[in-house]
Each structure stands twice: as C-alpha cells, then as structure tokens.
C-alpha positions in Angstrom: -61.8 293.4 97.1 -63.5 295.2 94.3 -63.3 299.0 94.1 -66.8 300.3 93.5 -66.5 304.0 94.5 -65.8 306.6 91.8 -62.3 308.0 91.4 -61.4 310.5 94.1 -61.1 314.0 92.8 -59.4 316.7 94.8 -61.0 320.2 95.2 -58.9 322.0 92.6 -60.7 324.1 89.9 -59.3 321.8 87.1 -62.0 320.3 84.9 -62.8 316.6 84.8 -63.9 315.2 81.4 -65.8 312.0 80.8 -64.0 310.9 77.6 -66.3 310.1 74.7 -65.3 309.0 71.2 -65.8 311.2 68.2 -64.2 314.5 69.3 -62.4 316.6 66.8 -59.1 316.1 68.6 -59.4 312.4 68.4 -59.7 312.6 64.7 -56.5 314.5 64.5 -54.3 312.1 62.5 -51.1 314.0 63.2 -50.6 312.4 66.6 -47.9 309.7 66.7 -48.6 306.2 68.1 -45.3 305.8 69.9 -41.8 307.0 70.7 -39.4 306.6 67.8 -36.3 306.7 70.0 -35.0 303.1 70.6 -35.6 301.7 74.1 -31.9 301.2 74.8 -31.3 304.9 74.0 -34.2 305.9 76.3 -32.7 303.8 79.1 -29.3 305.4 78.5 -30.8 309.0 78.7 -32.5 308.3 82.0 -29.4 306.5 83.4 -27.5 309.8 82.6 -29.9 312.1 84.2 -30.8 309.9 87.2 -28.5 311.8 89.7 -30.2 315.2 89.0 -33.7 314.1 87.9 -35.6 315.0 91.1 -33.9 318.4 91.5 -34.6 319.4 87.8 -38.2 318.2 88.0 -38.8 320.3 91.1 -37.4 323.4 89.5 -39.1 322.8 86.1 -42.5 322.3 87.7 -42.1 324.9 90.4 -42.7 322.2 92.9 -46.1 321.2 91.5 -44.9 317.6 90.7 -45.7 316.6 94.3 -49.3 317.8 94.0 -49.7 316.0 90.7 -48.4 312.7 92.2 -50.9 313.1 95.1 -53.7 313.5 92.7 -52.6 310.3 90.9 -52.5 308.3 94.1 -56.0 309.5 95.1 -57.3 308.5 91.6 -56.2 304.9 92.1 -58.9 304.5 94.8 -56.5 302.1 96.7 -57.3 301.1 100.2 -55.1 299.8 103.0 -53.8 296.3 102.3 -54.3 296.5 98.5 -51.7 296.3 95.8 -50.4 298.5 93.0 -47.7 298.5 90.3 -46.0 301.7 89.2 -44.5 301.6 85.7 -41.7 303.8 84.6 -41.2 304.6 88.2 -38.0 306.7 87.9 -36.6 307.5 91.3 -39.6 306.0 93.1 -41.4 309.0 94.4 -44.9 308.0 93.1 -44.3 304.4 94.1 -43.4 305.5 97.7 -46.6 307.5 97.9 -48.6 304.5 96.7 -46.8 302.4 99.4 -47.8 304.8 102.1 -51.4 304.6 100.8 -51.6 300.8 101.0 -49.7 300.6 104.2 -47.4 297.8 105.5 -49.9 295.1 104.7 -50.2 296.2 101.1 -47.8 295.7 98.2 -46.3 297.9 95.6 -44.1 296.9 92.8 -42.2 299.6 90.9 -40.7 298.9 87.5 -38.3 301.0 85.3 -36.1 300.3 82.3 -33.2 302.5 83.6 -30.9 300.6 86.0 -29.6 303.8 87.6 -33.1 305.0 88.3 -33.9 301.7 90.0 -30.6 302.0 92.0 -31.6 305.5 93.3 -35.1 304.4 94.1 -33.9 301.4 96.1 -31.5 303.6 98.0 -34.2 306.2 98.8 -37.1 303.9 99.7 -35.6 300.5 100.5 -36.9 300.8 104.1 -40.5 300.5 103.0 -41.2 296.8 103.4 -44.3 296.9 101.2 -42.4 298.4 98.2 -40.1 296.5 95.8 -38.2 297.8 92.7 -37.6 295.7 89.5 -35.8 296.4 86.3 -38.2 295.8 83.4 -39.9 296.9 80.2 -43.2 298.6 80.4 -44.4 296.7 77.3 -43.6 293.3 78.8 -44.0 293.6 82.6 -42.4 290.9 84.7 -45.6 290.1 86.5 -48.6 287.9 86.0 -52.1 288.8 84.7 -54.6 290.4 87.1 -52.2 290.6 90.1 -52.8 294.2 91.2 -55.6 296.4 92.3 -54.3 299.4 90.4 -51.5 300.4 88.0 -49.9 303.8 87.5 -47.6 305.4 85.0 -46.4 309.0 85.5 -44.5 310.9 82.9 -43.4 307.7 81.3 -46.0 306.8 78.7 -44.6 309.1 76.0 -41.3 307.3 76.3 -42.8 304.0 75.1 -42.6 302.8 71.5 -46.3 302.0 71.4 -48.7 304.0 73.7 -51.7 301.8 73.2 -49.7 298.6 73.9 -48.5 300.3 77.1 -52.1 300.7 78.2 -52.9 297.1 77.3 -50.0 295.9 79.4 -51.1 298.0 82.3 -54.6 296.7 82.0 -53.4 293.1 81.8 -51.7 293.2 85.2 -54.7 294.8 87.0 -57.6 292.7 88.2 -61.2 293.3 86.8 -62.6 296.3 88.5 -59.2 297.8 89.2 -57.9 301.1 87.8 -55.2 302.2 85.4 -54.0 305.8 86.1 -51.9 307.8 83.7 -50.3 311.1 84.6 -48.6 312.8 81.6 -47.6 316.0 80.1 -50.2 317.5 77.8 -50.7 320.5 75.5 -52.6 323.3 77.2 -55.6 325.0 75.6 -56.3 327.3 73.8 -53.9 326.7 71.0 -52.1 330.0 71.5 -51.3 329.2 75.1 -50.3 325.7 74.1 -47.8 327.1 71.6 -46.4 329.5 74.2 -46.1 326.7 76.7 -44.4 324.4 74.2 -41.9 327.0 73.1 -41.0 327.8 76.7 -40.7 324.1 77.6 -38.3 323.5 74.7 -36.0 326.2 76.0 -36.4 325.7 79.8 -35.7 321.9 80.0 -32.3 322.0 78.3 -31.4 325.2 80.1 -32.1 323.7 83.5 -30.3 320.5 82.4 -27.3 322.6 81.5 -27.1 323.9 85.0 -26.5 320.3 86.1 -24.3 319.5 83.1 -27.0 317.4 81.4 -28.2 319.8 78.7 -27.9 317.3 75.9 -30.0 314.7 77.7 -32.6 317.2 78.7 -33.2 318.2 75.1 -34.9 314.8 74.7 -37.7 315.6 77.1 -39.4 318.4 75.1 -38.8 316.5 71.9 -40.7 313.6 73.4 -43.8 315.8 73.6 -43.7 316.6 69.8 -46.7 314.9 68.2 -47.8 313.3 71.5 -51.5 312.6 71.6 -53.7 315.3 73.3 -55.9 314.4 76.3 -58.9 313.4 74.2 -56.9 311.2 71.9 -55.0 309.6 74.8 -58.4 308.7 76.4 -59.4 307.1 73.1 -56.2 305.0 73.2 -57.1 303.8 76.7 -60.6 302.7 75.5 -59.1 300.8 72.5 -56.8 299.0 75.0 -59.9 297.6 76.7 -60.4 300.0 79.6 -63.8 301.4 80.4 -65.2 304.4 82.2 -62.3 306.4 81.0 -62.1 310.0 82.2 -59.4 312.7 82.6 -58.6 315.9 84.3 -56.5 318.8 83.1 -54.1 320.0 85.8 -52.1 323.3 86.0 -53.8 325.1 83.2 -53.7 322.0 81.0 -49.9 321.4 81.2 -50.6 318.0 82.7 -53.5 315.5 82.2 -54.6 312.8 84.7 -56.4 309.9 83.0 -58.2 307.1 84.8 -59.7 303.9 83.3 -61.1 300.7 84.8 -60.4 297.2 83.8 -63.8 295.7 82.8 -65.5 292.9 84.7 -65.2 290.5 81.8 -62.9 287.5 80.9 -59.8 288.7 79.1 -57.1 287.0 77.1 -53.7 287.5 78.6 -50.9 289.0 76.5 -47.8 286.9 75.8 -46.1 288.7 78.7 -48.6 287.0 81.1 
C-alpha cells in the first residue's frame, strides 16, 4: 500500500520547513559528518545508562519526550496493518508507539546496538505480538531491502559514525513511497538562545546523571551535540542519501528537529547490507 497523503502535522505553533538546498547553514563547513566515538564505546555507554535512561530523559526534557515521540509516529503516516523499523530504539518507547499505530496485524522491528537497552525493551514490551527487538548496527541493518513502510530514528543519529550513511541505510530498508523520520536534538535559534541552551545542556545532563550515579556516562550526551549538523544541513544530508520531499519542523523552541523524507518511486541499488 503506497502512502500518498502528506505527513501529518500536529497543531503546535512550531514551524514546518520545506528543506531546499543552498541555505547559508548548509554551507557551514564546520559541521561534522559523523560521531568520532567508536561504536563499541557508544554501545558500552548506553549499556551503562540503560537502567536510568527513561527516568533521566523524562527529567531532562520536562516530560516533553512523549510529545516528541507522538509527533514522530504521526509523521510516519503509517496505517493499521503496515510495517515499520525503529533504529537506535533504546528502551523501546517509540517502537511501542509505532506498534500501537499499526495494530496487531502490523509489524514493527526495533534495532539497537546496546544489548542492555534491548533487554530492557523486551522486558517492557514483550507482550506486543507485532513488535520484535533485535541487536544490530544502524549502518548495517539485519533486514532486507524495501521491507518496511516507514523507518524511524529518534535521538540516535548523532551517535552514528556516518550520518549520511545512516540515512542511506534507513532509506534502503523502506519501500518506494515510504517515509524516513528522524527526531533529533538541534541547536535552537537565534544564536544567542542556542548558546544559552547548549551551555545549560552541557551542565544539566551530567548533573542529572550524577543523581543516578551515571555522571561520567551522561557527559557524552552533550558532547555528541558538538558540531552536529543543524536542521537545514541535516535535511541536505537526507537529500544526498536519496530521499525526496524532505521537510522538517522545529519543536520546543528549536531544541528538537523532526525531519521527514520519502523514498523515491525509482529503482534503487541495494547496499551491501541488503
């Protein structure tokens, strides 16, 4: 079933942008192309914080993370009985909401590189018959080409060693006409507010982590935002990966960006992971 309706947008005052090439932000060469922390170290960090991850997230976002996930689910345009893959699924909250969206006759596969995150996700949502969890790498997903109606990644892209390759892999596993949805931290505008936000985040994340005896691990999170592409540049990366109709919305004063792209209705060459 081909999705033909436009992405669902909730009634919040956040602005939606149709991403077009050539903006000044996209020409900013200071943005990095991937995470420099080795994958095994990233997995170890998330293994360590898995027991407290949900509680710290709720505190750090003042409970807004639930609203952001719901926006991402709506943006997939999924219907009952369809399928999705959630990459960098963490403790499985977004995957579970996708599973509720597609219903018992649909299918959701959730993938994460952290064994302890997968363990907690299975423990929490193992009763959802349409939802399965797999240990895997976001840059080499353990699924075939064009198998899903939509793919999502929430707060996981900035942990990948190659952001554009991540989008290519997400696009590979989605059928033509399906959507790729990315929910990720962003730098708010204007620049002054962005600097205040970033300085606060750098102090808040380790402080909250320390309350749960995970201060060292939570220092990684604000560091992963250093040099991360802004919303315009991330949209350009999605286009380079082969996605079309790319657009995005800034949420919560620009602290988060929700990007949506569509896999084109053209013949594609599968990646080696296919």
